SELO-160662 format. One line per 10 residues: number of its first residue (from 0); for each residue x, y, z of C-alpha. Coordinates in nm, 3 decimals. Layout:
N
NUM> X Y Z  ... .
//
This chain:
159
0> -0.002 0.044 0.024  0.245 0.206 0.038  0.429 0.164 -0.243  0.092 0.293 -0.412  0.058 0.577 -0.257  0.439 0.703 -0.287  0.375 0.641 -0.669  0.075 0.827 -0.730  0.236 1.090 -0.504  0.532 1.084 -0.752 .
10> 0.297 1.100 -1.057  0.116 1.412 -0.932  0.421 1.548 -0.850  0.570 1.500 -1.191  0.226 1.644 -1.381  0.232 1.916 -1.174  0.584 2.031 -1.238  0.521 1.996 -1.609  0.238 2.149 -1.642  0.477 2.506 -1.427 .
20> 0.605 2.593 -1.718  0.255 2.652 -1.925  0.219 3.018 -1.952  -0.122 2.965 -2.152  -0.329 2.632 -2.300  -0.667 2.677 -2.478  -0.868 2.578 -2.732  -1.145 2.619 -2.916  -1.430 2.426 -3.070  -1.531 2.431 -3.415 .
30> -1.841 2.358 -3.588  -1.936 2.044 -3.692  -1.973 2.143 -4.035  -1.638 2.311 -4.091  -1.373 2.579 -4.010  -1.485 2.813 -4.226  -1.177 2.985 -4.437  -1.367 3.333 -4.293  -1.364 3.203 -3.946  -1.120 3.303 -3.681 .
40> -0.982 3.135 -3.351  -0.875 3.386 -3.129  -0.719 3.335 -2.824  -0.572 3.600 -2.597  -0.267 3.547 -2.300  -0.181 3.763 -2.062  0.252 3.770 -2.063  0.407 3.942 -1.809  0.769 3.815 -1.809  0.937 3.974 -2.101 .
50> 1.307 3.839 -2.040  1.211 3.470 -2.061  1.198 3.243 -2.369  0.911 3.092 -2.517  0.776 2.821 -2.701  0.479 2.874 -2.920  0.258 2.533 -3.002  -0.026 2.538 -3.224  -0.262 2.254 -3.124  -0.508 2.081 -3.361 .
60> -0.777 1.804 -3.250  -0.882 1.595 -3.572  -1.136 1.325 -3.699  -1.035 1.033 -3.885  -1.201 1.175 -4.178  -1.025 1.461 -4.229  -0.932 1.497 -4.607  -0.576 1.617 -4.548  -0.207 1.544 -4.428  -0.152 1.931 -4.405 .
70> -0.311 2.227 -4.233  -0.236 2.510 -4.372  -0.283 2.860 -4.099  -0.246 3.226 -4.128  -0.200 3.346 -3.783  -0.198 3.720 -3.665  0.016 3.769 -3.382  -0.076 4.148 -3.251  0.143 4.309 -2.910  -0.006 4.500 -2.635 .
80> 0.102 4.801 -2.797  -0.126 4.687 -3.179  0.149 4.585 -3.347  0.069 4.304 -3.590  0.291 4.052 -3.758  0.115 3.775 -4.004  0.258 3.436 -4.012  0.196 3.130 -4.250  0.217 2.774 -4.100  0.165 2.441 -4.272 .
90> 0.113 2.190 -4.006  0.213 1.826 -4.097  -0.101 1.630 -3.942  -0.031 1.294 -4.141  0.269 1.062 -4.335  0.264 1.054 -4.674  0.120 0.712 -4.629  -0.199 0.801 -4.435  -0.078 0.714 -4.088  -0.158 1.030 -3.880 .
100> 0.079 1.193 -3.642  0.048 1.273 -3.275  -0.203 1.039 -3.019  -0.539 0.918 -3.114  -0.868 0.760 -2.934  -1.167 0.618 -3.113  -1.201 0.877 -3.423  -1.053 1.138 -3.260  -0.662 1.255 -3.339  -0.430 1.507 -3.109 .
110> -0.125 1.701 -3.300  0.069 1.984 -3.207  0.289 2.215 -3.433  0.584 2.454 -3.330  0.530 2.820 -3.422  0.767 3.023 -3.233  1.057 2.851 -3.040  1.253 3.036 -2.815  1.077 3.334 -2.825  1.078 3.633 -2.681 .
120> 0.767 3.883 -2.630  0.868 4.276 -2.668  0.604 4.413 -2.421  0.408 4.297 -2.134  0.057 4.247 -2.162  -0.175 4.076 -2.381  -0.132 3.961 -2.678  -0.413 3.865 -2.919  -0.340 3.590 -3.182  -0.561 3.534 -3.465 .
130> -0.550 3.139 -3.631  -0.757 3.111 -3.966  -0.762 2.834 -4.197  -0.548 2.889 -4.509  -0.673 2.548 -4.717  -0.819 2.618 -5.060  -1.147 2.512 -4.974  -1.387 2.727 -4.876  -1.443 2.521 -4.553  -1.229 2.271 -4.385 .
140> -1.424 1.947 -4.256  -1.278 1.723 -4.016  -1.112 1.932 -3.731  -1.278 1.918 -3.402  -1.099 2.200 -3.264  -0.776 2.445 -3.256  -0.592 2.537 -2.971  -0.253 2.751 -2.870  0.013 2.630 -2.619  0.262 2.930 -2.468 .
150> 0.506 2.762 -2.201  0.867 2.891 -2.045  1.188 2.697 -2.318  1.333 2.488 -2.176  1.679 2.664 -2.275  1.560 2.968 -2.115  1.842 3.251 -2.122  2.069 3.078 -2.403  2.020 3.164 -2.743 .
//
């Protein structure tokens, strides 16, 4: 019994320690009918520390009927002073043979794509990330939700 309690305590501490690096981690559910090219997924992250380095990932949950091996995204990053940068990001979702990347449960799969690694924010305040799908289809089917995760870089302070 003592071993069991020790294992549970160790796992809890490990999971808690991993989450301490998270600064922001949110998902937005997308409509069942599909993600329209005019629909925005908007994330607002409050960043107070301008000295540390951060890794920023786009996360996606998709269904097994997603018809593509990738997802193109347009990302508008708006800083607290209103400056905006537009990026284009290609998320790879499947191998050329059709095997899905990431983890799956039933017909739902989860994959993450690096967006900005070892990034510093120049101002404290609220940063807005606006994501739109950049595929050639007006509406993309099979995407369950889209997310954004910001966490402290492991190599914080080293560049």
